[in-house]
C-alpha positions in Angstrom: 7.8 11.5 4.2 7.8 13.8 1.1 4.8 14.6 -0.8 3.9 11.5 -2.9 5.0 11.6 -6.7 1.6 11.6 -8.2 0.4 12.9 -11.6 -2.2 15.6 -10.9 -4.8 16.7 -13.6 -7.4 19.0 -12.0 -9.2 17.0 -9.3 -8.2 13.6 -10.6 -4.9 11.9 -9.6 -2.9 8.8 -10.5 -0.5 7.1 -8.3 3.1 7.1 -9.8 3.5 3.3 -9.7 1.1 0.4 -9.2 2.2 -3.1 -7.9 0.5 -6.3 -7.6 -0.4 -8.0 -4.4 2.5 -10.5 -4.9 4.9 -7.5 -5.3 3.4 -5.7 -2.1 3.7 -8.9 -0.2 7.5 -9.2 -1.2 8.0 -5.6 -0.2 6.4 -6.2 3.1 8.0 -9.5 3.6 4.7 -11.3 4.0 2.7 -13.8 2.0 0.2 -12.7 -0.7 -2.4 -14.6 1.5 -1.7 -12.3 4.6 -2.3 -9.3 2.6 -5.5 -10.6 1.2 -6.7 -11.5 4.9 -5.6 -8.1 5.8 -7.8 -6.6 3.2 -10.8 -8.7 4.0 -10.3 -7.4 7.7 -10.0 -3.8 6.5 -6.4 -3.8 7.8 -3.0 -3.2 5.8 -2.3 -0.9 3.1 -4.8 0.8 0.8 -5.4 -1.0 -2.2 -7.5 -0.8 -5.6 -9.6 -3.4 -7.0 -9.7 -3.3 -10.8 -12.7 -3.9 -13.0 -11.4 -7.5 -13.6 -11.0 -8.2 -9.8 -7.3 -7.7 -9.8 -5.9 -6.1 -6.6 -3.2 -3.5 -7.0 -1.3 -1.2 -4.6 0.2 2.3 -5.0 3.8 2.1 -3.9 3.5 5.3 -2.0 0.5 3.9 -0.2 2.4 0.8 1.0 5.4 2.9 2.0 3.1 5.2 3.9 1.4 2.3 5.6 4.6 0.8 6.6 6.0 4.1 8.1 2.8 4.3 10.2 3.5 1.0 11.8 6.9 2.3 13.2 7.1 2.0 17.0 9.6 4.0 18.9 11.0 2.0 21.8 10.7 3.6 25.4 13.6 5.2 27.1 15.3 2.8 29.5 
């Protein structure tokens, strides 16, 4: 995977795009409840909890997590 498209400003950074839990769930073809359960169990993609309690995901974090779930089949 290429370097994530992030805006860098000194030591601070900002993800290129944030998506809601519903959008992340649709991308992963899971329910928002499944992502909520994964978050409670410290599984699944990295997420951010905003001051109002809303949960958002960086698109590159979701894609990176999904890529890490890839399993190569054994040779026959």
